N, CA, C and O atoms as a Tinker XYZ file with bonds, in Angstrom:
   252  protein
     1  N     27.500000   -5.336000   11.716000    73     2
     2  CA    26.800000   -5.614000   10.472000    64     1     3
     3  C     25.553000   -4.741000   10.399000    63     2     4     5
     4  O     24.872000   -4.536000   11.403000    81     3
     5  N     25.266000   -4.245000    9.242000    73     3     6
     6  CA    24.103000   -3.377000    9.042000    64     5     7
     7  C     22.814000   -4.183000    9.125000    63     6     8     9
     8  O     22.767000   -5.357000    8.759000    81     7
     9  N     21.787000   -3.532000    9.607000    73     7    10
    10  CA    20.478000   -4.160000    9.686000    64     9    11
    11  C     19.506000   -3.381000    8.807000    63    10    12    13
    12  O     19.609000   -2.163000    8.659000    81    11
    13  N     18.569000   -4.109000    8.234000    73    11    14
    14  CA    17.549000   -3.497000    7.394000    64    13    15
    15  C     16.174000   -3.748000    8.007000    63    14    16    17
    16  O     15.870000   -4.857000    8.444000    81    15
    17  N     15.348000   -2.704000    8.032000    73    15    18
    18  CA    13.955000   -2.848000    8.446000    64    17    19
    19  C     13.121000   -2.872000    7.177000    63    18    20    21
    20  O     13.153000   -1.934000    6.380000    81    19
    21  N     12.374000   -3.953000    6.997000    73    19    22
    22  CA    11.567000   -4.150000    5.801000    64    21    23
    23  C     10.102000   -4.115000    6.229000    63    22    24    25
    24  O      9.711000   -4.817000    7.161000    81    23
    25  N      9.298000   -3.305000    5.556000    73    23    26
    26  CA     7.878000   -3.166000    5.877000    64    25    27
    27  C      7.063000   -3.589000    4.669000    63    26    28    29
    28  O      7.296000   -3.120000    3.555000    81    27
    29  N      6.104000   -4.479000    4.895000    73    27    30
    30  CA     5.211000   -4.951000    3.838000    64    29    31
    31  C      4.107000   -3.914000    3.667000    63    30    32    33
    32  O      3.313000   -3.705000    4.585000    81    31
    33  N      4.043000   -3.253000    2.492000    73    31    34
    34  CA     3.113000   -2.126000    2.325000    64    33    35
    35  C      2.016000   -2.360000    1.293000    63    34    36    37
    36  O      1.061000   -1.587000    1.234000    81    35
    37  N      2.131000   -3.413000    0.476000    73    35    38
    38  CA     1.133000   -3.645000   -0.555000    64    37    39
    39  C      0.778000   -5.121000   -0.582000    63    38    40    41
    40  O      1.651000   -5.977000   -0.441000    81    39
    41  N     -0.495000   -5.420000   -0.764000    73    39    42
    42  CA    -0.972000   -6.798000   -0.779000    64    41    43
    43  C     -0.377000   -7.593000   -1.939000    63    42    44    45
    44  O     -0.090000   -7.047000   -3.004000    81    43
    45  N     -0.201000   -8.886000   -1.711000    73    43    46
    46  CA     0.354000   -9.777000   -2.730000    64    45    47
    47  C     -0.741000  -10.467000   -3.548000    63    46    48    49
    48  O     -0.445000  -11.347000   -4.357000    81    47
    49  N     -1.984000  -10.081000   -3.346000    73    47    50
    50  CA    -3.081000  -10.680000   -4.104000    64    49    51
    51  C     -2.908000  -10.342000   -5.581000    63    50    52    53
    52  O     -2.709000   -9.182000   -5.941000    81    51
    53  N     -2.982000  -11.341000   -6.416000    73    51    54
    54  CA    -2.853000  -11.144000   -7.845000    64    53    55
    55  C     -1.434000  -11.246000   -8.358000    63    54    56    57
    56  O     -1.201000  -11.115000   -9.560000    81    55
    57  N     -0.470000  -11.481000   -7.462000    73    55    58
    58  CA     0.919000  -11.608000   -7.870000    64    57    59
    59  C      1.324000  -13.077000   -7.898000    63    58    60    61
    60  O      0.620000  -13.951000   -7.392000    81    59
    61  N      2.468000  -13.314000   -8.500000    73    59    62
    62  CA     3.013000  -14.646000   -8.670000    64    61    63
    63  C      3.168000  -15.376000   -7.324000    63    62    64    65
    64  O      3.476000  -14.754000   -6.307000    81    63
    65  N      2.954000  -16.690000   -7.329000    73    63    66
    66  CA     3.053000  -17.483000   -6.111000    64    65    67
    67  C      4.462000  -17.433000   -5.512000    63    66    68    69
    68  O      4.621000  -17.485000   -4.293000    81    67
    69  N      5.477000  -17.332000   -6.365000    73    67    70
    70  CA     6.845000  -17.275000   -5.849000    64    69    71
    71  C      7.087000  -15.969000   -5.081000    63    70    72    73
    72  O      7.886000  -15.948000   -4.145000    81    71
    73  N      6.417000  -14.897000   -5.461000    73    71    74
    74  CA     6.542000  -13.647000   -4.721000    64    73    75
    75  C      5.859000  -13.767000   -3.362000    63    74    76    77
    76  O      6.351000  -13.216000   -2.377000    81    75
    77  N      4.748000  -14.469000   -3.293000    73    75    78
    78  CA     4.077000  -14.696000   -2.012000    64    77    79
    79  C      4.951000  -15.549000   -1.098000    63    78    80    81
    80  O      5.015000  -15.296000    0.106000    81    79
    81  N      5.626000  -16.559000   -1.655000    73    79    82
    82  CA     6.532000  -17.389000   -0.861000    64    81    83
    83  C      7.722000  -16.576000   -0.366000    63    82    84    85
    84  O      8.214000  -16.805000    0.738000    81    83
    85  N      8.182000  -15.638000   -1.166000    73    83    86
    86  CA     9.289000  -14.777000   -0.755000    64    85    87
    87  C      8.880000  -13.928000    0.445000    63    86    88    89
    88  O      9.669000  -13.760000    1.375000    81    87
    89  N      7.670000  -13.394000    0.441000    73    87    90
    90  CA     7.184000  -12.631000    1.590000    64    89    91
    91  C      7.119000  -13.515000    2.834000    63    90    92    93
    92  O      7.469000  -13.069000    3.927000    81    91
    93  N      6.679000  -14.754000    2.680000    73    91    94
    94  CA     6.654000  -15.690000    3.811000    64    93    95
    95  C      8.065000  -15.952000    4.329000    63    94    96    97
    96  O      8.293000  -15.996000    5.537000    81    95
    97  N      9.002000  -16.123000    3.408000    73    95    98
    98  CA    10.388000  -16.394000    3.779000    64    97    99
    99  C     11.007000  -15.207000    4.511000    63    98   100   101
   100  O     11.834000  -15.390000    5.404000    81    99
   101  N     10.618000  -14.015000    4.141000    73    99   102
   102  CA    11.114000  -12.827000    4.834000    64   101   103
   103  C     10.530000  -12.711000    6.247000    63   102   104   105
   104  O     11.050000  -11.953000    7.065000    81   103
   105  N      9.460000  -13.452000    6.542000    73   103   106
   106  CA     8.899000  -13.478000    7.890000    64   105   107
   107  C      7.644000  -12.670000    8.079000    63   106   108   109
   108  O      7.261000  -12.379000    9.212000    81   107
   109  N      6.988000  -12.296000    6.987000    73   107   110
   110  CA     5.761000  -11.502000    7.091000    64   109   111
   111  C      4.537000  -12.387000    7.315000    63   110   112   113
   112  O      4.426000  -13.483000    6.765000    81   111
   113  N      3.611000  -11.870000    8.151000    73   111   114
   114  CA     2.344000  -12.556000    8.400000    64   113   115
   115  C      1.141000  -11.694000    8.035000    63   114   116   117
   116  O      0.075000  -12.214000    7.705000    81   115
   117  N      1.317000  -10.379000    8.094000    73   115   118
   118  CA     0.201000   -9.481000    7.787000    64   117   119
   119  C      0.716000   -8.182000    7.187000    63   118   120   121
   120  O      1.885000   -7.832000    7.344000    81   119
   121  N     -0.149000   -7.490000    6.516000    73   119   122
   122  CA     0.175000   -6.225000    5.867000    64   121   123
   123  C      0.588000   -5.179000    6.907000    63   122   124   125
   124  O      0.095000   -5.196000    8.035000    81   123
   125  N      1.476000   -4.285000    6.534000    73   123   126
   126  CA     2.019000   -3.212000    7.380000    64   125   127
   127  C      2.874000   -3.729000    8.534000    63   126   128   129
   128  O      3.145000   -2.990000    9.480000    81   127
   129  N      3.295000   -4.978000    8.467000    73   127   130
   130  CA     4.195000   -5.537000    9.462000    64   129   131
   131  C      5.637000   -5.202000    9.065000    63   130   132   133
   132  O      5.967000   -5.163000    7.880000    81   131
   133  N      6.481000   -4.963000   10.055000    73   131   134
   134  CA     7.899000   -4.701000    9.811000    64   133   135
   135  C      8.734000   -5.818000   10.411000    63   134   136   137
   136  O      8.438000   -6.309000   11.500000    81   135
   137  N      9.773000   -6.214000    9.700000    73   135   138
   138  CA    10.735000   -7.194000   10.199000    64   137   139
   139  C     12.131000   -6.612000   10.033000    63   138   140   141
   140  O     12.359000   -5.767000    9.167000    81   139
   141  N     13.060000   -7.063000   10.861000    73   139   142
   142  CA    14.436000   -6.598000   10.799000    64   141   143
   143  C     15.342000   -7.782000   10.523000    63   142   144   145
   144  O     15.242000   -8.816000   11.184000    81   143
   145  N     16.230000   -7.633000    9.542000    73   143   146
   146  CA    17.168000   -8.685000    9.166000    64   145   147
   147  C     18.555000   -8.081000    9.000000    63   146   148   149
   148  O     18.703000   -6.891000    8.724000    81   147
   149  N     19.583000   -8.936000    9.177000    73   147   150
   150  CA    20.948000   -8.532000    8.853000    64   149   151
   151  C     21.076000   -8.408000    7.340000    63   150   152   153
   152  O     20.522000   -9.215000    6.592000    81   151
   153  N     21.797000   -7.410000    6.903000    73   151   154
   154  CA    21.988000   -7.183000    5.478000    64   153   155
   155  C     22.895000   -8.259000    4.884000    63   154   156   157
   156  O     23.969000   -8.536000    5.419000    81   155
   157  N     22.463000   -8.864000    3.779000    73   155   158
   158  CA    23.270000   -9.855000    3.071000    64   157   159
   159  C     22.845000   -9.857000    1.607000    63   158   160   161
   160  O     21.820000   -9.289000    1.233000    81   159
   161  N     23.660000  -10.509000    0.801000    73   159   162
   162  CA    23.354000  -10.572000   -0.629000    64   161   163
   163  C     22.070000  -11.372000   -0.894000    63   162   164   165
   164  O     21.277000  -10.996000   -1.758000    81   163
   165  N     21.862000  -12.460000   -0.164000    73   163   166
   166  CA    20.653000  -13.256000   -0.381000    64   165   167
   167  C     19.408000  -12.480000    0.033000    63   166   168   169
   168  O     18.369000  -12.576000   -0.621000    81   167
   169  N     19.505000  -11.713000    1.114000    73   167   170
   170  CA    18.382000  -10.878000    1.536000    64   169   171
   171  C     18.096000   -9.802000    0.498000    63   170   172   173
   172  O     16.935000   -9.527000    0.193000    81   171
   173  N     19.145000   -9.192000   -0.048000    73   171   174
   174  CA    18.963000   -8.173000   -1.085000    64   173   175
   175  C     18.271000   -8.754000   -2.319000    63   174   176   177
   176  O     17.473000   -8.072000   -2.961000    81   175
   177  N     18.577000  -10.015000   -2.652000    73   175   178
   178  CA    17.923000  -10.665000   -3.779000    64   177   179
   179  C     16.439000  -10.865000   -3.540000    63   178   180   181
   180  O     15.626000  -10.655000   -4.441000    81   179
   181  N     16.074000  -11.280000   -2.302000    73   179   182
   182  CA    14.660000  -11.447000   -1.964000    64   181   183
   183  C     13.936000  -10.106000   -1.997000    63   182   184   185
   184  O     12.817000  -10.014000   -2.502000    81   183
   185  N     14.575000   -9.064000   -1.459000    73   183   186
   186  CA    13.962000   -7.732000   -1.473000    64   185   187
   187  C     13.766000   -7.252000   -2.906000    63   186   188   189
   188  O     12.738000   -6.655000   -3.226000    81   187
   189  N     14.732000   -7.507000   -3.760000    73   187   190
   190  CA    14.629000   -7.096000   -5.161000    64   189   191
   191  C     13.453000   -7.773000   -5.849000    63   190   192   193
   192  O     12.807000   -7.174000   -6.708000    81   191
   193  N     13.172000   -9.019000   -5.477000    73   191   194
   194  CA    12.079000   -9.767000   -6.103000    64   193   195
   195  C     10.715000   -9.171000   -5.751000    63   194   196   197
   196  O      9.798000   -9.204000   -6.572000    81   195
   197  N     10.573000   -8.633000   -4.552000    73   195   198
   198  CA     9.281000   -8.087000   -4.097000    64   197   199
   199  C      9.382000   -6.588000   -3.803000    63   198   200   201
   200  O      8.662000   -6.079000   -2.944000    81   199
   201  N     10.270000   -5.879000   -4.507000    73   199   202
   202  CA    10.516000   -4.464000   -4.220000    64   201   203
   203  C      9.281000   -3.590000   -4.415000    63   202   204   205
   204  O      9.203000   -2.503000   -3.843000    81   203
   205  N      8.311000   -4.048000   -5.216000    73   203   206
   206  CA     7.087000   -3.280000   -5.439000    64   205   207
   207  C      6.068000   -3.489000   -4.315000    63   206   208   209
   208  O      5.044000   -2.808000   -4.276000    81   207
   209  N      6.344000   -4.428000   -3.400000    73   207   210
   210  CA     5.425000   -4.738000   -2.303000    64   209   211
   211  C      5.942000   -4.295000   -0.937000    63   210   212   213
   212  O      5.186000   -4.285000    0.034000    81   211
   213  N      7.215000   -3.932000   -0.852000    73   211   214
   214  CA     7.814000   -3.624000    0.446000    64   213   215
   215  C      8.521000   -2.271000    0.427000    63   214   216   217
   216  O      8.814000   -1.716000   -0.632000    81   215
   217  N      8.788000   -1.754000    1.634000    73   215   218
   218  CA     9.584000   -0.547000    1.821000    64   217   219
   219  C     10.786000   -0.946000    2.674000    63   218   220   221
   220  O     10.634000   -1.642000    3.677000    81   219
   221  N     11.977000   -0.505000    2.276000    73   219   222
   222  CA    13.208000   -0.894000    2.958000    64   221   223
   223  C     13.899000    0.348000    3.498000    63   222   224   225
   224  O     14.006000    1.360000    2.805000    81   223
   225  N     14.371000    0.267000    4.749000    73   223   226
   226  CA    15.140000    1.346000    5.345000    64   225   227
   227  C     16.159000    0.753000    6.301000    63   226   228   229
   228  O     15.996000   -0.377000    6.762000    81   227
   229  N     17.200000    1.501000    6.600000    73   227   230
   230  CA    18.197000    1.039000    7.553000    64   229   231
   231  C     17.622000    1.128000    8.957000    63   230   232   233
   232  O     16.984000    2.115000    9.321000    81   231
   233  N     17.856000    0.088000    9.734000    73   231   234
   234  CA    17.363000    0.057000   11.104000    64   233   235
   235  C     18.364000    0.768000   12.008000    63   234   236   237
   236  O     19.576000    0.641000   11.830000    81   235
   237  N     17.849000    1.513000   12.974000    73   235   238
   238  CA    18.720000    2.177000   13.943000    64   237   239
   239  C     19.110000    1.170000   15.010000    63   238   240   241
   240  O     18.256000    0.539000   15.635000    81   239
   241  N     20.409000    1.031000   15.206000    73   239   242
   242  CA    20.904000    0.116000   16.221000    64   241   243
   243  C     21.186000    0.911000   17.492000    63   242   244   245
   244  O     22.126000    1.704000   17.542000    81   243
   245  N     20.374000    0.694000   18.502000    73   243   246
   246  CA    20.544000    1.391000   19.772000    64   245   247
   247  C     21.154000    0.423000   20.783000    63   246   248   249
   248  O     20.446000   -0.352000   21.426000    81   247
   249  N     22.481000    0.482000   20.909000    73   247   250
   250  CA    23.169000   -0.399000   21.881000    64   249   251
   251  C     23.887000    0.408000   22.903000    63   250   252
   252  O     24.520000   -0.152000   23.799000    81   251
């Protein structure tokens, strides 16, 4: 399964509360933090909601 690395690059100050909750749900605690998740439709929906606040790239799987 593909993995996505999501990096929080812009502050959520001044944005809708639901967008801030989405960032929390994605697992972010601070700006410029990166998290890795398995790619899924629900994850893509969350990323789409906060696409102006995050950067998304495919994670390299080194096994």
